[in-house]
Steps between C-alpha positions, in 0.01 A plus 500: 500500500804484275717566802338214693558259209859615475550439875340155476718413201815612684398295807436194282837534322685562827322206666582262216865609511510425872340161441745425220794585724358289781438212262862512379627504859301196604550301181880517505654179633634493853878471493637167617742536789850375426603160632610531859847381580566246771494640851855501635506507878851367561839553336802316641862559396730220615877558494704177525872546557688333212796394717294392801154390376376454857519879545165627376365856526149619422315817408122467530191705408158389629168680454228241555206740459635660179492874429341704775412355837798399712846624408733242340776339703842543339803339656858548395814311595871553551713355223869433564728727294721383215298188425328338202146363526244310300186713520160338440158664509175345611160657437184395684135584553434416865166679529296177507508195721748326267804697376515526121844477339527766227874449434439213255247704302749787467763254378260336251401844368861621513484691171232721659679562833823648630625596845714811541739567789589856596747525790545839669795585728603136536775291345254224409510422127255262328545337156258269322565126490187383318336561164163468328433310175649792304821514703390814689523522882215424740669558836375206706857360517788744539853549622563760767823640639581730788808717535583744780275536807217752486127553541241572234203357316419289200177552307370189328244552224313238298382631163234330292555521123811717507680584177793264553674620183503867604832665580655373823210272602697178444753633753235585758444870424130566564503845332380385156322181608141623485235240583291489816634465852368186670687569825767742620664470842788690661694287747750626756844344454804503725834377367732427790 
């Protein structure tokens, strides 16, 4: 009889522990998902020749259905060698019936955004020509130059809340930038 009481007591203690654990699990608040960033379906880089403004070249990324689904369409262009360009960026959400311009929002929230340009095996060089309220670069307006002919790529990355005072970030070095990547696209580039 003592053994039966002992078993019942152990079952009661074990059962109440299980209930206590279950109660804690269900009573803890459900985490709130972070705010979702704007959907970026289109990124356009427009190169306008400084000497001949009618000569315009464009790199374009379009992914209307977002991540997954259909593959994005990325088009490059051939930039004449040994030239200087004004480089502007345009950011859109074209997933709905009416395109949504996101460029202005990035500019308005400039202290929380910065584009980075990483050319590989090309003589294309990009330098910032705009600044946020703190005098730090955003990257919507830039100067670009080409040198000798060649083929390569340029990766364009938009970071949300980067550390703009970290080493090298003001000069476009993404290494210490931190923050979250809103979009990153690698474009083919030919300098001819």
